[in-house]
C-alpha positions in Angstrom: -36.3 -91.9 12.4 -36.2 -88.4 10.9 -32.9 -87.1 9.6 -31.5 -83.8 10.8 -32.3 -82.0 7.5 -36.0 -83.1 7.7 -36.3 -81.9 11.3 -34.7 -78.5 10.3 -37.0 -78.3 7.3 -40.1 -78.9 9.5 -39.0 -76.4 12.2 -38.4 -73.8 9.5 -41.8 -74.4 7.9 -43.5 -74.0 11.3 -41.6 -70.7 12.0 -42.6 -69.3 8.6 -46.3 -70.4 9.2 -46.6 -68.9 12.7 -44.9 -65.7 11.7 -47.2 -65.5 8.6 -50.3 -66.0 10.8 -49.0 -63.4 13.2 -48.5 -60.8 10.4 -52.0 -61.6 9.0 -53.5 -61.0 12.4 -51.6 -57.8 12.9 -52.7 -56.4 9.5 -56.3 -57.0 10.4 -57.0 -60.0 8.4 -59.5 -62.7 9.4 -57.9 -66.1 9.4 -60.1 -69.0 8.4 -58.6 -72.2 9.6 -59.6 -74.3 6.6 -58.1 -71.8 4.1 -54.9 -71.4 6.3 -54.5 -75.1 6.6 -54.7 -75.5 2.8 -52.3 -72.6 2.3 -49.7 -74.0 4.6 -50.4 -77.7 3.8 -51.1 -78.6 7.4 -54.2 -79.7 9.4 -56.8 -77.3 10.7 -55.8 -78.5 14.2 -52.3 -77.4 13.5 -53.5 -73.9 12.6 -55.5 -73.8 15.9 -52.4 -74.7 17.8 -50.4 -72.0 16.1 -53.1 -69.4 16.9 -53.1 -70.6 20.5 -49.3 -70.1 20.7 -49.7 -66.6 19.2 -52.4 -65.9 21.8 -50.1 -67.0 24.6 -47.4 -64.6 23.3 -49.9 -61.7 23.5 -51.2 -62.6 26.9 -47.7 -63.2 28.5 -45.3 -60.9 26.7 -47.3 -58.1 25.1 -49.6 -57.2 28.0 -48.6 -53.5 27.9 -49.9 -53.1 24.3 -53.4 -52.4 23.3 -53.8 -56.0 22.0 -56.1 -58.2 24.0 -56.2 -61.6 22.3 -56.9 -63.7 19.3 -60.6 -64.2 19.1 -63.2 -66.0 16.9 -65.7 -64.0 14.8 -68.8 -66.1 14.3 -70.1 -64.0 11.5 -66.9 -64.1 9.5 -66.2 -67.6 10.7 -62.6 -66.8 11.3 -60.0 -65.6 13.8 -58.9 -62.0 14.3 -56.9 -59.9 16.7 -59.2 -58.4 19.3 -58.0 -55.0 20.4 -59.0 -53.3 23.7 -60.8 -50.0 23.6 -58.3 -47.2 23.8 
């Protein structure tokens, strides 16, 4: 069974990771799941889950902004923030 300190440490790491991914998307960066997974020392599947959570945030809570969704760019082989045409 995990101790309280370990649970807090993991929760803090996830928060930092998700906020970092959020900032990267908002600054126009392309997120490549393998590179992000290595950077944050998690699996690629974890990165995909994080991006899905960010996408849910945009679709449910930021619908009045120009942001549409997190999308995949096949040419760049990474994820980016898709913006509606103004």
